[in-house]
LUMSEVO-126204 format. One record per atom (N, C-alpha, C, CB): x, y, z; residue in one letter; residue number from 1. Coordinates in steps of 0.05 Angstrom, whole numbers. Glycine has a CB too. Example, Ala and Ser with C-alpha at 12.3 -4.5 7.8 and 13.67 -1.06 7.14 Angstrom:
BEGIN
site X 264, Y -114, Z 156, residu A, num 1
site X 246, Y -90, Z 156, residu A, num 1
site X 264, Y -66, Z 156, residu A, num 1
site X 226, Y -89, Z 181, residu A, num 1
site X 257, Y -45, Z 142, residu S, num 2
site X 273, Y -21, Z 143, residu S, num 2
site X 258, Y 1, Z 157, residu S, num 2
site X 282, Y -12, Z 114, residu S, num 2
! end
This chain:
BEGIN
site X -121, Y -214, Z -211, residu M, num 1
site X -133, Y -182, Z -222, residu M, num 1
site X -156, Y -190, Z -225, residu M, num 1
site X -122, Y -165, Z -250, residu M, num 1
site X -170, Y -153, Z -207, residu T, num 2
site X -204, Y -164, Z -216, residu T, num 2
site X -214, Y -129, Z -233, residu T, num 2
site X -233, Y -176, Z -174, residu T, num 2
site X -236, Y -128, Z -233, residu K, num 3
site X -230, Y -116, Z -255, residu K, num 3
site X -239, Y -87, Z -253, residu K, num 3
site X -240, Y -131, Z -276, residu K, num 3
site X -230, Y -80, Z -227, residu Q, num 4
site X -223, Y -65, Z -225, residu Q, num 4
site X -197, Y -41, Z -217, residu Q, num 4
site X -235, Y -68, Z -223, residu Q, num 4
site X -178, Y -58, Z -228, residu S, num 5
site X -152, Y -53, Z -232, residu S, num 5
site X -136, Y -59, Z -261, residu S, num 5
site X -142, Y -67, Z -211, residu S, num 5
site X -112, Y -43, Z -265, residu T, num 6
site X -90, Y -44, Z -286, residu T, num 6
site X -86, Y -74, Z -294, residu T, num 6
site X -61, Y -32, Z -274, residu T, num 6
site X -90, Y -77, Z -311, residu Q, num 7
site X -74, Y -106, Z -317, residu Q, num 7
site X -42, Y -103, Z -317, residu Q, num 7
site X -84, Y -120, Z -349, residu Q, num 7
site X -28, Y -86, Z -322, residu K, num 8
site X 6, Y -70, Z -332, residu K, num 8
site X 2, Y -70, Z -308, residu K, num 8
site X 17, Y -38, Z -351, residu K, num 8
site X 0, Y -36, Z -287, residu N, num 9
site X 6, Y -44, Z -268, residu N, num 9
site X -12, Y -60, Z -238, residu N, num 9
site X 19, Y -24, Z -267, residu N, num 9
site X -23, Y -81, Z -249, residu F, num 10
site X -19, Y -100, Z -229, residu F, num 10
site X 14, Y -114, Z -233, residu F, num 10
site X -45, Y -123, Z -233, residu F, num 10
site X 14, Y -138, Z -262, residu S, num 11
site X 42, Y -154, Z -262, residu S, num 11
site X 67, Y -133, Z -245, residu S, num 11
site X 53, Y -160, Z -299, residu S, num 11
site X 66, Y -103, Z -256, residu L, num 12
site X 81, Y -97, Z -245, residu L, num 12
site X 82, Y -83, Z -210, residu L, num 12
site X 88, Y -86, Z -264, residu L, num 12
site X 60, Y -92, Z -210, residu L, num 13
site X 62, Y -90, Z -162, residu L, num 13
site X 72, Y -127, Z -163, residu L, num 13
site X 7, Y -81, Z -131, residu L, num 13
site X 61, Y -143, Z -165, residu V, num 14
site X 63, Y -165, Z -166, residu V, num 14
site X 93, Y -172, Z -174, residu V, num 14
site X 43, Y -174, Z -180, residu V, num 14
site X 107, Y -164, Z -186, residu Q, num 15
site X 136, Y -174, Z -190, residu Q, num 15
site X 161, Y -154, Z -168, residu Q, num 15
site X 143, Y -169, Z -228, residu Q, num 15
site X 145, Y -129, Z -157, residu K, num 16
site X 161, Y -106, Z -143, residu K, num 16
site X 145, Y -133, Z -119, residu K, num 16
site X 152, Y -61, Z -145, residu K, num 16
site X 131, Y -140, Z -112, residu I, num 17
site X 123, Y -157, Z -82, residu I, num 17
site X 138, Y -184, Z -84, residu I, num 17
site X 85, Y -165, Z -77, residu I, num 17
site X 143, Y -187, Z -106, residu K, num 18
site X 165, Y -216, Z -115, residu K, num 18
site X 187, Y -216, Z -101, residu K, num 18
site X 178, Y -218, Z -147, residu K, num 18
site X 210, Y -194, Z -111, residu D, num 19
site X 227, Y -187, Z -109, residu D, num 19
site X 232, Y -167, Z -85, residu D, num 19
site X 232, Y -183, Z -129, residu D, num 19
site X 214, Y -160, Z -60, residu A, num 20
site X 217, Y -142, Z -44, residu A, num 20
site X 219, Y -165, Z -23, residu A, num 20
site X 195, Y -118, Z -45, residu A, num 20
site X 250, Y -171, Z -10, residu N, num 21
site X 246, Y -188, Z 19, residu N, num 21
site X 229, Y -163, Z 42, residu N, num 21
site X 285, Y -200, Z 34, residu N, num 21
site X 222, Y -133, Z 37, residu S, num 22
site X 214, Y -123, Z 70, residu S, num 22
site X 193, Y -101, Z 48, residu S, num 22
site X 249, Y -102, Z 99, residu S, num 22
site X 168, Y -88, Z 57, residu I, num 23
site X 146, Y -82, Z 45, residu I, num 23
site X 140, Y -66, Z 65, residu I, num 23
site X 128, Y -104, Z 37, residu I, num 23
site X 126, Y -43, Z 55, residu A, num 24
site X 123, Y -17, Z 84, residu A, num 24
site X 96, Y -13, Z 68, residu A, num 24
site X 152, Y 21, Z 89, residu A, num 24
site X 80, Y -4, Z 86, residu I, num 25
site X 42, Y -11, Z 69, residu I, num 25
site X 36, Y 11, Z 86, residu I, num 25
site X 16, Y -50, Z 76, residu I, num 25
site X 30, Y 38, Z 68, residu V, num 26
site X 32, Y 61, Z 99, residu V, num 26
site X -4, Y 79, Z 77, residu V, num 26
site X 84, Y 97, Z 104, residu V, num 26
site X -18, Y 84, Z 95, residu G, num 27
site X -53, Y 89, Z 90, residu G, num 27
site X -66, Y 121, Z 106, residu G, num 27
site X -74, Y 58, Z 109, residu G, num 27
site X -91, Y 120, Z 100, residu N, num 28
site X -91, Y 137, Z 117, residu N, num 28
site X -121, Y 136, Z 119, residu N, num 28
site X -75, Y 163, Z 112, residu N, num 28
site X -136, Y 142, Z 150, residu G, num 29
site X -167, Y 137, Z 148, residu G, num 29
site X -170, Y 108, Z 155, residu G, num 29
site X -180, Y 142, Z 118, residu G, num 29
site X -182, Y 101, Z 127, residu G, num 30
site X -198, Y 62, Z 136, residu G, num 30
site X -182, Y 60, Z 115, residu G, num 30
site X -242, Y 48, Z 133, residu G, num 30
site X -154, Y 67, Z 100, residu N, num 31
site X -145, Y 57, Z 76, residu N, num 31
site X -113, Y 49, Z 100, residu N, num 31
site X -144, Y 85, Z 42, residu N, num 31
site X -114, Y 70, Z 115, residu L, num 32
site X -86, Y 53, Z 144, residu L, num 32
site X -101, Y 32, Z 147, residu L, num 32
site X -78, Y 69, Z 184, residu L, num 32
site X -119, Y 25, Z 167, residu A, num 33
site X -138, Y 3, Z 166, residu A, num 33
site X -138, Y -20, Z 145, residu A, num 33
site X -161, Y 15, Z 166, residu A, num 33
site X -122, Y -13, Z 118, residu V, num 34
site X -119, Y -32, Z 97, residu V, num 34
site X -76, Y -37, Z 98, residu V, num 34
site X -137, Y -14, Z 62, residu V, num 34
site X -82, Y -22, Z 92, residu A, num 35
site X -50, Y -27, Z 103, residu A, num 35
site X -31, Y -47, Z 125, residu A, num 35
site X -46, Y -5, Z 115, residu A, num 35
site X -53, Y -34, Z 138, residu S, num 36
site X -40, Y -51, Z 166, residu S, num 36
site X -59, Y -86, Z 165, residu S, num 36
site X -52, Y -27, Z 205, residu S, num 36
site X -82, Y -88, Z 155, residu H, num 37
site X -86, Y -120, Z 149, residu H, num 37
site X -75, Y -128, Z 126, residu H, num 37
site X -113, Y -128, Z 147, residu H, num 37
site X -72, Y -107, Z 106, residu A, num 38
site X -55, Y -118, Z 81, residu A, num 38
site X -24, Y -131, Z 103, residu A, num 38
site X -47, Y -83, Z 51, residu A, num 38
site X -5, Y -107, Z 103, residu A, num 39
site X 14, Y -117, Z 126, residu A, num 39
site X 17, Y -147, Z 137, residu A, num 39
site X 6, Y -102, Z 148, residu A, num 39
site X -2, Y -142, Z 158, residu S, num 40
site X -9, Y -177, Z 164, residu S, num 40
site X -13, Y -201, Z 153, residu S, num 40
site X -26, Y -181, Z 170, residu S, num 40
site X -22, Y -183, Z 133, residu D, num 41
site X -27, Y -217, Z 113, residu D, num 41
site X -1, Y -226, Z 87, residu D, num 41
site X -64, Y -212, Z 88, residu D, num 41
site X 12, Y -212, Z 87, residu L, num 42
site X 38, Y -210, Z 62, residu L, num 42
site X 63, Y -220, Z 81, residu L, num 42
site X 45, Y -171, Z 48, residu L, num 42
site X 59, Y -208, Z 102, residu T, num 43
site X 77, Y -225, Z 124, residu T, num 43
site X 60, Y -263, Z 127, residu T, num 43
site X 75, Y -202, Z 164, residu T, num 43
site X 35, Y -260, Z 128, residu R, num 44
site X 21, Y -299, Z 139, residu R, num 44
site X 28, Y -311, Z 115, residu R, num 44
site X -22, Y -308, Z 145, residu R, num 44
site X 17, Y -317, Z 90, residu Y, num 45
site X 17, Y -303, Z 73, residu Y, num 45
site X 43, Y -313, Z 40, residu Y, num 45
site X 20, Y -276, Z 92, residu Y, num 45
site X 65, Y -299, Z 47, residu L, num 46
site X 83, Y -300, Z 20, residu L, num 46
site X 115, Y -307, Z 41, residu L, num 46
site X 81, Y -260, Z -5, residu L, num 46
site X 109, Y -294, Z 70, residu G, num 47
site X 134, Y -295, Z 88, residu G, num 47
site X 138, Y -275, Z 86, residu G, num 47
site X 156, Y -309, Z 85, residu G, num 47
site X 131, Y -258, Z 74, residu K, num 48
site X 158, Y -227, Z 80, residu K, num 48
site X 162, Y -203, Z 100, residu K, num 48
site X 157, Y -205, Z 56, residu K, num 48
site X 175, Y -196, Z 103, residu F, num 49
site X 175, Y -174, Z 131, residu F, num 49
site X 154, Y -155, Z 122, residu F, num 49
site X 207, Y -154, Z 139, residu F, num 49
site X 136, Y -147, Z 136, residu C, num 50
site X 116, Y -122, Z 109, residu C, num 50
site X 105, Y -109, Z 144, residu C, num 50
site X 76, Y -144, Z 74, residu C, num 50
site X 104, Y -90, Z 140, residu F, num 51
site X 96, Y -64, Z 163, residu F, num 51
site X 75, Y -38, Z 150, residu F, num 51
site X 130, Y -45, Z 172, residu F, num 51
site X 70, Y -31, Z 180, residu A, num 52
site X 55, Y 2, Z 164, residu A, num 52
site X 54, Y 13, Z 183, residu A, num 52
site X 24, Y 7, Z 148, residu A, num 52
site X 35, Y 40, Z 193, residu P, num 53
site X 39, Y 57, Z 214, residu P, num 53
site X 18, Y 42, Z 233, residu P, num 53
site X 35, Y 90, Z 207, residu P, num 53
site X 29, Y 51, Z 251, residu T, num 54
site X 12, Y 46, Z 285, residu T, num 54
site X -7, Y 77, Z 300, residu T, num 54
site X 47, Y 40, Z 315, residu T, num 54
site X -20, Y 70, Z 319, residu A, num 55
site X -35, Y 92, Z 328, residu A, num 55
site X -6, Y 99, Z 344, residu A, num 55
site X -68, Y 86, Z 347, residu A, num 55
site X 11, Y 88, Z 354, residu V, num 56
site X 36, Y 97, Z 367, residu V, num 56
site X 52, Y 110, Z 355, residu V, num 56
site X 50, Y 81, Z 375, residu V, num 56
site X 69, Y 101, Z 331, residu H, num 57
site X 75, Y 114, Z 305, residu H, num 57
site X 58, Y 138, Z 304, residu H, num 57
site X 71, Y 95, Z 281, residu H, num 57
site X 26, Y 143, Z 293, residu L, num 58
site X 23, Y 170, Z 299, residu L, num 58
site X 13, Y 187, Z 321, residu L, num 58
site X 12, Y 177, Z 283, residu L, num 58
site X 4, Y 176, Z 339, residu T, num 59
site X 14, Y 199, Z 361, residu T, num 59
site X 33, Y 199, Z 376, residu T, num 59
site X 0, Y 203, Z 377, residu T, num 59
site X 62, Y 188, Z 371, residu A, num 60
site X 80, Y 196, Z 376, residu A, num 60
site X 104, Y 218, Z 349, residu A, num 60
site X 87, Y 172, Z 389, residu A, num 60
site X 97, Y 201, Z 328, residu L, num 61
site X 109, Y 219, Z 305, residu L, num 61
site X 85, Y 262, Z 296, residu L, num 61
site X 104, Y 186, Z 270, residu L, num 61
site X 60, Y 253, Z 294, residu G, num 62
site X 46, Y 287, Z 288, residu G, num 62
site X 35, Y 293, Z 318, residu G, num 62
site X 13, Y 287, Z 260, residu G, num 62
site X 29, Y 265, Z 334, residu G, num 63
site X 12, Y 288, Z 346, residu G, num 63
site X -9, Y 298, Z 332, residu G, num 63
site X 27, Y 310, Z 352, residu G, num 63
site X -15, Y 322, Z 334, residu D, num 64
site X -40, Y 345, Z 335, residu D, num 64
site X -39, Y 342, Z 297, residu D, num 64
site X -30, Y 389, Z 353, residu D, num 64
site X -9, Y 342, Z 291, residu N, num 65
site X 3, Y 343, Z 261, residu N, num 65
site X -2, Y 318, Z 245, residu N, num 65
site X 35, Y 348, Z 260, residu N, num 65
site X 11, Y 330, Z 217, residu P, num 66
site X 0, Y 306, Z 206, residu P, num 66
site X 19, Y 298, Z 206, residu P, num 66
site X -15, Y 303, Z 183, residu P, num 66
site X 23, Y 255, Z 200, residu W, num 67
site X 43, Y 243, Z 214, residu W, num 67
site X 62, Y 233, Z 182, residu W, num 67
site X 29, Y 216, Z 239, residu W, num 67
site X 52, Y 221, Z 168, residu H, num 68
site X 54, Y 225, Z 134, residu H, num 68
site X 82, Y 211, Z 129, residu H, num 68
site X 55, Y 264, Z 121, residu H, num 68
site X 85, Y 249, Z 129, residu K, num 69
site X 118, Y 235, Z 108, residu K, num 69
site X 133, Y 240, Z 133, residu K, num 69
site X 136, Y 258, Z 72, residu K, num 69
site X 148, Y 241, Z 160, residu E, num 70
site X 160, Y 235, Z 176, residu E, num 70
site X 156, Y 198, Z 190, residu E, num 70
site X 154, Y 258, Z 191, residu E, num 70
site X 137, Y 190, Z 178, residu W, num 71
site X 141, Y 155, Z 180, residu W, num 71
site X 144, Y 144, Z 162, residu W, num 71
site X 121, Y 139, Z 189, residu W, num 71
site X 139, Y 162, Z 130, residu I, num 72
site X 152, Y 150, Z 114, residu I, num 72
site X 186, Y 152, Z 117, residu I, num 72
site X 142, Y 160, Z 91, residu I, num 72
site X 193, Y 174, Z 120, residu H, num 73
site X 216, Y 192, Z 112, residu H, num 73
site X 241, Y 166, Z 136, residu H, num 73
site X 210, Y 238, Z 123, residu H, num 73
site X 226, Y 164, Z 157, residu N, num 74
site X 242, Y 161, Z 183, residu N, num 74
site X 235, Y 122, Z 191, residu N, num 74
site X 225, Y 188, Z 211, residu N, num 74
site X 222, Y 108, Z 177, residu Y, num 75
site X 209, Y 84, Z 175, residu Y, num 75
site X 212, Y 67, Z 148, residu Y, num 75
site X 182, Y 90, Z 180, residu Y, num 75
site X 189, Y 72, Z 140, residu A, num 76
site X 189, Y 76, Z 95, residu A, num 76
site X 206, Y 64, Z 92, residu A, num 76
site X 196, Y 109, Z 74, residu A, num 76
site X 230, Y 85, Z 85, residu T, num 77
site X 252, Y 75, Z 70, residu T, num 77
site X 258, Y 58, Z 81, residu T, num 77
site X 272, Y 89, Z 65, residu T, num 77
site X 266, Y 40, Z 108, residu N, num 78
site X 272, Y 21, Z 110, residu N, num 78
site X 264, Y -1, Z 91, residu N, num 78
site X 268, Y 18, Z 130, residu N, num 78
site X 250, Y 2, Z 80, residu A, num 79
site X 232, Y -28, Z 68, residu A, num 79
site X 243, Y -29, Z 47, residu A, num 79
site X 198, Y -30, Z 62, residu A, num 79
site X 237, Y -55, Z 28, residu D, num 80
site X 245, Y -58, Z 1, residu D, num 80
site X 228, Y -43, Z -21, residu D, num 80
site X 244, Y -87, Z -5, residu D, num 80
site X 210, Y -35, Z -11, residu L, num 81
site X 191, Y -25, Z -34, residu L, num 81
site X 166, Y -23, Z -9, residu L, num 81
site X 186, Y -51, Z -67, residu L, num 81
site X 146, Y 12, Z -20, residu I, num 82
site X 139, Y 29, Z -7, residu I, num 82
site X 114, Y 27, Z -18, residu I, num 82
site X 153, Y 52, Z -7, residu I, num 82
site X 93, Y 29, Z -11, residu I, num 83
site X 63, Y 10, Z -22, residu I, num 83
site X 38, Y 45, Z 0, residu I, num 83
site X 61, Y -46, Z 4, residu I, num 83
site X 35, Y 56, Z -24, residu G, num 84
site X 23, Y 73, Z -7, residu G, num 84
site X 5, Y 78, Z -18, residu G, num 84
site X 32, Y 93, Z 2, residu G, num 84
site X -21, Y 80, Z -3, residu I, num 85
site X -44, Y 74, Z -4, residu I, num 85
site X -71, Y 95, Z -14, residu I, num 85
site X -45, Y 65, Z 18, residu I, num 85
site X -81, Y 117, Z -32, residu T, num 86
site X -94, Y 128, Z -20, residu T, num 86
site X -115, Y 144, Z -43, residu T, num 86
site X -77, Y 143, Z -1, residu T, num 86
site X -139, Y 156, Z -41, residu T, num 87
site X -145, Y 171, Z -60, residu T, num 87
site X -149, Y 195, Z -80, residu T, num 87
site X -152, Y 168, Z -57, residu T, num 87
site X -130, Y 209, Z -62, residu R, num 88
site X -116, Y 226, Z -78, residu R, num 88
site X -90, Y 235, Z -88, residu R, num 88
site X -120, Y 239, Z -72, residu R, num 88
site X -91, Y 235, Z -125, residu I, num 89
site X -62, Y 231, Z -128, residu I, num 89
site X -39, Y 257, Z -112, residu I, num 89
site X -59, Y 230, Z -162, residu I, num 89
site X -53, Y 277, Z -96, residu N, num 90
site X -44, Y 296, Z -83, residu N, num 90
site X -49, Y 298, Z -58, residu N, num 90
site X -50, Y 314, Z -92, residu N, num 90
site X -38, Y 273, Z -44, residu S, num 91
site X -39, Y 271, Z 1, residu S, num 91
site X -19, Y 270, Z -6, residu S, num 91
site X -51, Y 246, Z 29, residu S, num 91
site X -22, Y 280, Z 35, residu P, num 92
site X 1, Y 269, Z 34, residu P, num 92
site X 24, Y 249, Z 38, residu P, num 92
site X 4, Y 277, Z 38, residu P, num 92
site X 4, Y 231, Z 35, residu I, num 93
site X 16, Y 203, Z 25, residu I, num 93
site X 35, Y 195, Z 6, residu I, num 93
site X 0, Y 190, Z 18, residu I, num 93
site X 23, Y 215, Z -26, residu S, num 94
site X 27, Y 210, Z -50, residu S, num 94
site X 60, Y 231, Z -52, residu S, num 94
site X -3, Y 219, Z -70, residu S, num 94
site X 45, Y 247, Z -40, residu N, num 95
site X 68, Y 267, Z -35, residu N, num 95
site X 93, Y 261, Z -34, residu N, num 95
site X 66, Y 281, Z -14, residu N, num 95
site X 89, Y 262, Z 7, residu A, num 96
site X 112, Y 237, Z 18, residu A, num 96
site X 129, Y 224, Z -1, residu A, num 96
site X 98, Y 212, Z 31, residu A, num 96
site X 113, Y 201, Z -13, residu I, num 97
site X 131, Y 185, Z -33, residu I, num 97
site X 135, Y 196, Z -47, residu I, num 97
site X 125, Y 164, Z -44, residu I, num 97
site X 128, Y 211, Z -63, residu E, num 98
site X 134, Y 218, Z -82, residu E, num 98
site X 174, Y 233, Z -90, residu E, num 98
site X 109, Y 234, Z -84, residu E, num 98
site X 177, Y 248, Z -61, residu T, num 99
site X 201, Y 248, Z -52, residu T, num 99
site X 223, Y 225, Z -50, residu T, num 99
site X 197, Y 256, Z -34, residu T, num 99
site X 225, Y 200, Z -46, residu L, num 100
site X 235, Y 191, Z -37, residu L, num 100
site X 247, Y 180, Z -72, residu L, num 100
site X 221, Y 179, Z -13, residu L, num 100
site X 270, Y 178, Z -68, residu N, num 101
site X 290, Y 158, Z -85, residu N, num 101
site X 299, Y 121, Z -82, residu N, num 101
site X 318, Y 174, Z -81, residu N, num 101
site X 265, Y 112, Z -85, residu H, num 102
site X 255, Y 89, Z -61, residu H, num 102
site X 243, Y 69, Z -83, residu H, num 102
site X 227, Y 100, Z -33, residu H, num 102
site X 250, Y 49, Z -82, residu N, num 103
site X 227, Y 42, Z -93, residu N, num 103
site X 200, Y 32, Z -92, residu N, num 103
site X 233, Y 35, Z -103, residu N, num 103
site X 169, Y 42, Z -95, residu K, num 104
site X 149, Y 58, Z -91, residu K, num 104
site X 132, Y 45, Z -109, residu K, num 104
site X 154, Y 87, Z -94, residu K, num 104
site X 101, Y 49, Z -94, residu F, num 105
site X 82, Y 37, Z -118, residu F, num 105
site X 68, Y 52, Z -107, residu F, num 105
site X 72, Y 7, Z -125, residu F, num 105
site X 37, Y 63, Z -115, residu L, num 106
site X 19, Y 84, Z -108, residu L, num 106
site X -19, Y 65, Z -102, residu L, num 106
site X 22, Y 110, Z -141, residu L, num 106
site X -29, Y 58, Z -100, residu I, num 107
site X -59, Y 43, Z -101, residu I, num 107
site X -79, Y 72, Z -99, residu I, num 107
site X -65, Y 17, Z -70, residu I, num 107
site X -88, Y 79, Z -122, residu A, num 108
site X -104, Y 98, Z -116, residu A, num 108
site X -123, Y 99, Z -139, residu A, num 108
site X -90, Y 123, Z -110, residu A, num 108
site X -152, Y 105, Z -140, residu P, num 109
site X -166, Y 102, Z -162, residu P, num 109
site X -164, Y 125, Z -191, residu P, num 109
site X -192, Y 101, Z -150, residu P, num 109
site X -132, Y 132, Z -192, residu K, num 110
site X -134, Y 149, Z -210, residu K, num 110
site X -98, Y 138, Z -220, residu K, num 110
site X -142, Y 184, Z -197, residu K, num 110
site X -89, Y 136, Z -243, residu E, num 111
site X -60, Y 138, Z -237, residu E, num 111
site X -49, Y 168, Z -238, residu E, num 111
site X -46, Y 121, Z -257, residu E, num 111
site X -26, Y 164, Z -218, residu H, num 112
site X -8, Y 184, Z -215, residu H, num 112
site X 14, Y 191, Z -238, residu H, num 112
site X 4, Y 178, Z -192, residu H, num 112
site X 35, Y 224, Z -236, residu S, num 113
site X 41, Y 215, Z -264, residu S, num 113
site X 62, Y 217, Z -267, residu S, num 113
site X 30, Y 226, Z -285, residu S, num 113
site X 75, Y 209, Z -231, residu R, num 114
site X 102, Y 193, Z -226, residu R, num 114
site X 102, Y 185, Z -213, residu R, num 114
site X 122, Y 199, Z -224, residu R, num 114
site X 90, Y 178, Z -199, residu I, num 115
site X 83, Y 144, Z -198, residu I, num 115
site X 86, Y 121, Z -199, residu I, num 115
site X 76, Y 137, Z -203, residu I, num 115
site X 97, Y 103, Z -204, residu D, num 116
site X 73, Y 72, Z -208, residu D, num 116
site X 46, Y 65, Z -199, residu D, num 116
site X 84, Y 49, Z -195, residu D, num 116
site X 30, Y 72, Z -215, residu T, num 117
site X -5, Y 61, Z -190, residu T, num 117
site X -5, Y 35, Z -207, residu T, num 117
site X -51, Y 87, Z -194, residu T, num 117
site X -20, Y 22, Z -179, residu L, num 118
site X -49, Y 16, Z -190, residu L, num 118
site X -73, Y 7, Z -180, residu L, num 118
site X -46, Y -1, Z -205, residu L, num 118
site X -91, Y 30, Z -205, residu T, num 119
site X -105, Y 47, Z -196, residu T, num 119
site X -138, Y 20, Z -202, residu T, num 119
site X -99, Y 82, Z -214, residu T, num 119
site X -148, Y 34, Z -170, residu I, num 120
site X -160, Y 21, Z -161, residu I, num 120
site X -201, Y 35, Z -163, residu I, num 120
site X -142, Y 18, Z -135, residu I, num 120
site X -220, Y 24, Z -175, residu G, num 121
site X -240, Y 33, Z -175, residu G, num 121
site X -256, Y 34, Z -156, residu G, num 121
site X -249, Y 26, Z -188, residu G, num 121
site X -284, Y 53, Z -140, residu G, num 122
site X -294, Y 59, Z -130, residu G, num 122
site X -309, Y 82, Z -128, residu G, num 122
site X -286, Y 53, Z -121, residu G, num 122
site X -336, Y 77, Z -130, residu E, num 123
site X -349, Y 105, Z -124, residu E, num 123
site X -353, Y 122, Z -96, residu E, num 123
site X -374, Y 101, Z -132, residu E, num 123
site X -338, Y 103, Z -75, residu T, num 124
site X -335, Y 117, Z -40, residu T, num 124
site X -322, Y 119, Z -33, residu T, num 124
site X -342, Y 111, Z -19, residu T, num 124
site X -308, Y 118, Z -10, residu Y, num 125
site X -288, Y 112, Z 1, residu Y, num 125
site X -279, Y 90, Z 6, residu Y, num 125
site X -287, Y 121, Z 17, residu Y, num 125
site X -305, Y 77, Z 20, residu H, num 126
site X -304, Y 52, Z 31, residu H, num 126
site X -319, Y 33, Z 8, residu H, num 126
site X -318, Y 52, Z 61, residu H, num 126
site X -325, Y 36, Z -14, residu E, num 127
site X -319, Y 18, Z -31, residu E, num 127
site X -297, Y 5, Z -47, residu E, num 127
site X -328, Y 23, Z -43, residu E, num 127
site X -274, Y 35, Z -55, residu F, num 128
site X -242, Y 39, Z -54, residu F, num 128
site X -227, Y 16, Z -38, residu F, num 128
site X -234, Y 69, Z -41, residu F, num 128
site X -240, Y 23, Z -12, residu E, num 129
site X -224, Y 12, Z 4, residu E, num 129
site X -218, Y -17, Z 11, residu E, num 129
site X -230, Y 23, Z 23, residu E, num 129
site X -257, Y -22, Z 7, residu V, num 130
site X -260, Y -54, Z 10, residu V, num 130
site X -244, Y -68, Z -13, residu V, num 130
site X -293, Y -65, Z 9, residu V, num 130
site X -243, Y -45, Z -41, residu N, num 131
site X -232, Y -63, Z -69, residu N, num 131
site X -202, Y -66, Z -65, residu N, num 131
site X -239, Y -47, Z -101, residu N, num 131
site X -195, Y -46, Z -47, residu V, num 132
site X -156, Y -46, Z -39, residu V, num 132
site X -147, Y -79, Z -24, residu V, num 132
site X -145, Y -14, Z -7, residu V, num 132
site X -169, Y -82, Z -7, residu L, num 133
site X -177, Y -100, Z 4, residu L, num 133
site X -167, Y -126, Z -15, residu L, num 133
site X -205, Y -95, Z 9, residu L, num 133
site X -190, Y -132, Z -21, residu W, num 134
site X -193, Y -156, Z -45, residu W, num 134
site X -180, Y -150, Z -54, residu W, num 134
site X -211, Y -162, Z -63, residu W, num 134
site X -163, Y -123, Z -75, residu E, num 135
site X -143, Y -123, Z -98, residu E, num 135
site X -110, Y -137, Z -77, residu E, num 135
site X -141, Y -82, Z -113, residu E, num 135
site X -107, Y -131, Z -66, residu F, num 136
site X -84, Y -142, Z -42, residu F, num 136
site X -83, Y -171, Z -42, residu F, num 136
site X -91, Y -132, Z -10, residu F, num 136
site X -114, Y -182, Z -35, residu Y, num 137
site X -109, Y -215, Z -33, residu Y, num 137
site X -112, Y -230, Z -70, residu Y, num 137
site X -141, Y -230, Z -8, residu Y, num 137
site X -114, Y -220, Z -87, residu M, num 138
site X -94, Y -232, Z -108, residu M, num 138
site X -78, Y -228, Z -108, residu M, num 138
site X -94, Y -229, Z -128, residu M, num 138
site X -66, Y -209, Z -111, residu L, num 139
site X -27, Y -202, Z -116, residu L, num 139
site X -28, Y -208, Z -100, residu L, num 139
site X -6, Y -176, Z -120, residu L, num 139
site X -24, Y -234, Z -75, residu F, num 140
site X -16, Y -253, Z -47, residu F, num 140
site X -27, Y -281, Z -67, residu F, num 140
site X -40, Y -244, Z -8, residu F, num 140
site X -50, Y -299, Z -83, residu Q, num 141
site X -53, Y -303, Z -95, residu Q, num 141
site X -34, Y -304, Z -122, residu Q, num 141
site X -67, Y -297, Z -88, residu Q, num 141
site X -35, Y -275, Z -134, residu E, num 142
site X -18, Y -292, Z -163, residu E, num 142
site X 19, Y -297, Z -166, residu E, num 142
site X -24, Y -268, Z -194, residu E, num 142
site X 29, Y -275, Z -129, residu C, num 143
site X 48, Y -288, Z -125, residu C, num 143
site X 50, Y -320, Z -110, residu C, num 143
site X 59, Y -270, Z -114, residu C, num 143
site X 35, Y -328, Z -111, residu G, num 144
site X 39, Y -360, Z -103, residu G, num 144
site X 28, Y -366, Z -77, residu G, num 144
site X 72, Y -370, Z -102, residu G, num 144
site X 14, Y -351, Z -51, residu A, num 145
site X 11, Y -362, Z -38, residu A, num 145
site X -10, Y -360, Z -44, residu A, num 145
site X 21, Y -361, Z -21, residu A, num 145
site X -25, Y -398, Z -33, residu E, num 146
site X -50, Y -401, Z -17, residu E, num 146
site X -76, Y -392, Z 5, residu E, num 146
site X -43, Y -410, Z -10, residu E, num 146
site X -95, Y -377, Z -17, residu L, num 147
site X -113, Y -367, Z 3, residu L, num 147
site X -122, Y -397, Z 20, residu L, num 147
site X -139, Y -350, Z -13, residu L, num 147
site X -126, Y -383, Z 48, residu K, num 148
site X -146, Y -397, Z 59, residu K, num 148
site X -169, Y -396, Z 59, residu K, num 148
site X -144, Y -398, Z 76, residu K, num 148
site X -186, Y -420, Z 59, residu R, num 149
site X -212, Y -427, Z 46, residu R, num 149
site X -227, Y -427, Z 58, residu R, num 149
site X -215, Y -446, Z 35, residu R, num 149
site X -255, Y -423, Z 67, residu I, num 150
site X -276, Y -429, Z 87, residu I, num 150
site X -289, Y -461, Z 78, residu I, num 150
site X -301, Y -402, Z 86, residu I, num 150
! end
C-alpha cells in the first residue's frame, strides 16, 4: 500500500482478490490501458483468470455509443470480482457496476457511497493512472506475488 491509498479498503481489496478465481477489470481512456495491464499481470503473478475490455469489445458493443454498461453486464458479471477504475464517482463505469448484485470494487480519487472504494490520489488524470497501476503492484505483492526485480 502506498501513501496514496486508504489502509482499510486496501486490505479489503487484497482479501477480495485472494478469494476470487476470476477478476474483470474495467476502465475508460488511460484507465482502460491500466485495466488491461493490471489484468495481464494479475494472471501472470497470481494465476488468476483476469480480463479487461479490448478494442474489439469497444467497437462491437458500442460503435459510437457508450459501451461500459453492456460490457459489464455481458462479460464482467461472469467474473467472481469486478474492479472498476474511474476518476469520477458518477461515471458510466461506476453507474453500471453499482446496478449489479455482485462482488464489486471501485478504484477512484473519492469514496463512492454505495461501492467499496480504494481511494487513490493524484492532481491530474495521468498522475492518477500511474498511481493506480503502482497500487495494483502493491496489491499483487500483498497477495503473495514476488515482483520481478531489475
